[in-house]
C-alpha positions, 0 to 999 in steps of 0.5 A: 553918846546920847544926850543924857547919861545914867549916873545911879538913878539920875539922868545927867545931860552929857554936856554937864557930865564932867562937872557933875562927876567932878564934885565927887573929887575932894582935896585931901586936907589935913589939920597941921596943928599950926596956928598960921598954916592950919591945914595942908593939902596932900593931893586928891580924894574921893567921897563915896557912900558905901553900904549907907556910910559916907567914906573918904577914900585916898591912896595910902602913900599920900598919908606918909607924913600925917596922922590919920586922925587929922585928915578931914573934909572942909565945909564949903565955906571953908570955916571948919575942917571936919575930921572922921570918926574912924579910919582904915588902911592895910597894915604891913602884916596884912599882905606879903605881895607887892601890889597897889591893891594895898595902897588905899585908905578910907575914913568913915564920916557917918557920925560927922555927916549926921551933924553936918549933912552937907558933908555927904552932898558931894559923895558918890553912891558907890553901889556897884562896880562896873560890869565887865565889858569889851573896850568897844563899849567904853566911851571914856574915863573921866578923871579928876583931881587937884594938882599941887601947882594949881592950888592957891594956898595964901593963908599966911597973909590973906587967910585964903585957900583956893582949890582948883579942880582939873577934870580930864578925859582918858581912854583904856590903854593897857593892863599892867603886870599888877592885876589891881591896876589899869593904865589909862591914856589921856586924850590930850597930854597934860600941859601941867605937873600932874603931881597931886592927882593921886587919890582922885576918882576915875569914872568910866562911861560905858554902854550897858544894855544899850544905855550909857552909864557911869560907874566908879572905875577906880582911883588914881594912884600915880600919873604922868603927863600922857598916862595915869594908873588907876586902882580898879574899883573892885579892889576899893569895893572889897576894901570898904566891905572889910571896913564896914 
């Protein structure tokens, strides 16, 4: 790979690419209404800017036990959880076929970001989906997320929340029967429990007209220790278009 990779309008040194892309993964955080354990971590999510709107995106199955209005983004200093100004998921009546294409949820942070501009600092500009290309033009997938077993949740005694991000390298493996998904194989098998990676981003680094470029390739919907499945970013793109 070249010494730099294009990420939108930026040229990012290849050695800094993983850390640069990792900042677009966020812990999926929910206000619990409890006086002691005020927040709960439900895995991972992606901060995106689509059509000029900051959006937090995750998989719908992560939200089974919470109210959508309680999902938020923590300020960097951990002082406040900022909730969205609206959310969207697929309703049961909107689809009849079984597909992970409908396992997606999005939260609109346009109004909160106008009050707290720092919120959208770590939102990826989702301006296009990756162009079709043979696997020979794909350098790697860079996936990121917050496995549950890594997180330091010590609110009762220490009032401390320490989030730990995992950044992993994968390659295309196969096309599952569900056309909304791609199966990726980790370059090295995981030595930790992947539970909690769902909702995290999968960025693809691929060659476009001789230049390595980064695109949002998809979102993790489930993971094992050797493989993960991602929802293709084209389905996320279409979903967000229906939102905005």
